[in-house]
N, C-alpha and C positions, 0 to 999 in steps of 0.2 A: 155642630161645626161642619161646614161645607168647604170643598176644595176645588179649585180649577185644576186643569192638567198640570200646569207649571208648579203650582203649590204642592200638589200631591207628589209629583215627581221629586221635588226638592225634599219633601218630608221623608220619602221612602229611600232616597239616595239612588234613584234610577232615572233614566232619560224620559223625556216627554214622548219620544218616538216609541219607547217600549210600551207606555200606557196606551198610545194610539193603536199600536199593534194588538195589544190585549183586547181592545175594543173591537177591532176588525175581526178577530178570530172568535169572538164571543165568550172569552174566558172572564173578562172584567168589563162590563158595560157601565157607563156613567148612570147616575140616578136620573138625570135629566139633562136636556140641552136648554140653556137659557135663551132669552130673547135676542142676545147678541151672537148666538150660535156656538157658545162655549160649552164644553163638557163640564158638568158639575157632579162631583162625587160626594156622597154622604158618608155617615159613619159606617154603614153596612158595607160599602165598597172599600173603605179603609181597612176594615177587619178582614175582608175577603182578600185584599191585596197582601196583607200580612201572611195569610195562609198560603197563597200562591208562592210568595218568596221563600217561605219555610220549605215547601215542597221542592222548589228549585234548588235550594241549598242542599237538600238531601239527594239531589241528582236525578230527579224525575223530569221527564219530558213534558212539554206543554199539552200535548194531546192527552196524555195520561192524567195530568192535573185537571184538565178541563172535564174529563169524564167523572172524576171524583167530586169536584166542587159543584158541578151542575146537577149531580144526582139529588133528587128530592129527599133522599134518606141521609144526605150528608150531615154529619153531626160535628159542628165546629169544636165543641169542648172535647169530644173524643179524639178529634184530629190533633188538637193541641197537646193532649196527654201523650199521644203516639209520637209527636214531634219531640216532646220533652224526653221520652225514653230513648229515642234514636240518637238524639244529641248527647245524652249522657253516655251512651255506648261509644259514640264517636270521640267523646272527650277521653274516655278510658284508653282508646286506641292512640290518640294523640299524646296523652301523658306517657304511654309506654314508649312511643317513638322518641319523644323529647328526652326521656330518661336514657334511652339507648344512645342518642346523639351526645348527651352530656358525658356519658361513660366513655364513649369513643374518643371524645375530645381529651378527656383526662388520660386515657390510655395513650393517645398519640403524643401528648406532652410528657409522657413518662411518669404520670402520677400513680396509675394503678395498672394491674394486670387485667387483661380481657381476653377470654377465649374466643376462637373463631365462631363457635356455636352461639355465644352471647351476642355477637355482632348482627346476627340474623333473627334474633328473638322477636323483635317488633314486627318484622315483615311476615314471619310465619304465623304469628298471632293474628295479624290482619287477615291473612288468607283463611285461617280457620274460622274466624268470626264471619267473614263474608260468605263462605260456603254454608255455614250454619244458618245464616239468615235466608239464603236463597233456597237451599235444598234440605236443610236439617230435618224438617218434619217428615218429608217423604222418605229420606234415607233411613231415619230412625225407625219408621214404621216397617220398612222393608227388611232391615238388617238387625235392628235392635240397638238399644242404647249402649250396651257393653261394647259391641263391635265398633260403633262410631267413636266412642270415647277412646278406645284403644288406637284407632286410626289417627285421631287427632293428637294423641300423646306421641305416636310414632313420628308424626310430622314435626311436632314441637321439639323433639329430641334429635332431629336430623343434624348431622355435622355439616360444616360448610361445603365439603366435597360432595356429600349426598344431595344437598340442596341444589348445588350447581348441576349435578348430574341429572336430577329429576326435571329441572327446568329445561335443560338441553334436550332431554328425552321427549318432553311435551312438544317442543318445537319440531323435533324430527318426526313425530307422529303426524303433526299437521301437514308437514311437507310431503311425507309419504302418502298420506291419505288423499291429498290433492292430486298427486300423480296417479294414484290408483283409480281415482274417480274418472280420469280421462279414458281409462281402459274399459270402464263399464262392467268389469268382471270381478265380483266380490270373492271369487274362488281363485283369482289370478295371483301371481307371485307377489306383486306389489301390495295388493289388498291383504294377503295373508301375512306379509311382513308388517303391515300396519297393525294387524290384530296381535301379532307377536310382541311388537313394541308396546302396544296398549297393555298387554299382560305384564310386561316388564315394569311399566309405569305404575301399575296397580300394586305391585309388590313393595313399592316404597311406602304405601299407605295402609295396606291390609296386613293384618297379623298373619293370616294364612290365605293362600289362593285356592279357589276351586273353580272348575269349569262352569258349574251350575250358577255360581254367584256372578261370574264374568258374563255369562249369557244373560242373566237377569238384569244386570246393570245396562247391558247393551239394549235390551228391550225398553228399559226406562228412558234411555236416551231418545227413543222415538215417541213413547207414550206421554212423557212430561214435556209440555210446550217450552219450558225454560231451557231444558237440556237440548231440545231439538233446535231452538233458536240459536243456541251457542254454536252448535256444530254446523248449522245451515247458514250462518251469517255470511260466509264467503261464497258458498256454493250450495244452493238448495238441493236437498236429497242426500246430503252427506251423512246425516244421522242414520238414515235407513240403510245406506250403503255400508257404513261401519257396523251396524247391527248384523247385517247379512254376513259380512266378512267374519265377525266374531262367532256367529252361530256355526259357520262352516269350520272355523278354527277349533272351536270347542267340541264340535260334533253334537251339539244340542239342537234338537228340532224345534222350530218355531211353534208356539202354541196358538 
């Protein structure tokens, strides 16, 4: 079975402009151009488009997808199994949120009792799952499964007030750190306030605080590209500045 741009776009539920753009950037080239100048797509391109749309649904950018699907080692079956697993995980999260909404509706209508803690269960579970996917392997290797599991349990059991407080604290750290960056001095008053706020933020998640663990986490913010990208997204160099501020705050020397 072969498809023109219009037929494939209609089949996939996307625009012809999207298919032409995919051709332009080299992520999905047609199998051939016919004598009339039309792009013609074969079964291989249909299957590849399905993969691309799966990756898009999971939140990946086109450049990242292109790197994956154009890799000679790309395994379509393995990718489909990974899509399947991630979608199952997403379904669990959606089911939890749906159940939470249904319970909230019943509570609002006076049908059942619902604690403030229960109202935030789905959101906290989502935060835990996302952190686990992004950083779980590295954090568990560094601090151990027991420490991470206790931290997750502490987050899951937060009250409404604690959840609001830690969210506000995270925003305050971001603002203070941005102001401190302008001074260029990690030992300055603002930078040290950011380090103190960061310590306070950690106590919401850690079973117990230690200067060594705090300094080790700050070092990971610089060494791990994902942490570094998170802190540097607004201002490059923020991760390193925060690390220096925390090392000064804790009195731990950089290794």
